[in-house]
N, C-alpha and C positions, 0 to 999 in steps of 0.2 A: 301460283301466280298466273294471271291471265295473259294469254298471248294475243296481242292486238296487232292485226294486220289490216291495213287499209290500202286500197288501190289509189292511183293518181286521181281517178274520177271521183272517188269518195272524199279525198282530201282537198280537192280544188275549191269547192264552195267554202269550206272552213278557212282556207288560206285567204281567199278573196275577202271574206267577212272581217278577218283579223286585220288585213291590210287597210280596209276601208275605215275601220275604227282608228287605227294608228294615224292615218293621213288626216282624218277629221280632227283628232286631238292636236296634231302638229299645226294644222291650219288655224285652229282656234287660238293656239298660243301665239301665232304670228299676228293674228288680228288683235289680240289683247294688247300686245306691245307695239302695235303699228309697225312691225318689221324692224324696230330699233334693236341694236345690239347692246347698247349701253345707255344708262340714264344718269342725269344730273342728280345731285343729292336730294333736291326738292322732289323730283319725280319718283325716285326710288323710295323715299320716305312715304310718299303718298301711297305707293303700291303696297307698302308694308303696313300702312295704317299708323305711321309714326309722324312726329313732328321732325322737321329737318335737323334741329339741334339734337334730338335723341339719336338719330342715325349718325350724325357727326360724332357724338360721344361714343357710340358703339364702335365706330371706325377707329377712333383714337385709342380705345381700350383694346383694340386687336380682336374684337368679337365678330367682325364681319369683313369679308374680303372686298377689295376694291382695286381700281386701276388708276394710274396716273397717265394722262394723255398730254398732248402738246400744250404748253403753257402751264404745266403743273396742275392742270385741272383734274378733279376727282370724278370718276365715273364708276357706276356699278353695273355689272352684267347681270343678265337673268340668272346665270349660274351662281353668281355671288349671292343673290337674293334667295334663291332656292336652297343653297348650302346653309345660309343662316337659319332659314326656317327649319331645315332638317336637324341642325345642331340644337335648336331650342325646342324641338318637338317633345312633348310629354304624353305618354299613353293615358287614355281616359280610364275612368274607373268603371267597373261593372256594377 
């Protein structure tokens, strides 16, 4: 087994590069969703490439998470949308 020892000076550029990538991805995500925390059914459906009625049916079937806010209105968080995509992910074929 190899013994890997790096000094702080050697690690610093690597840590800076990783941090730069993470912050860029985070910034990209915020720009994509315009800083919104939750979306109306129509907006969420558009982000997923679905019709609003398809998303409603998924919600009623318990296949996607959602939130009820003031006035009993339905909202979807980015985490709800990502979790749905992860649940429905299928590996590609080689």
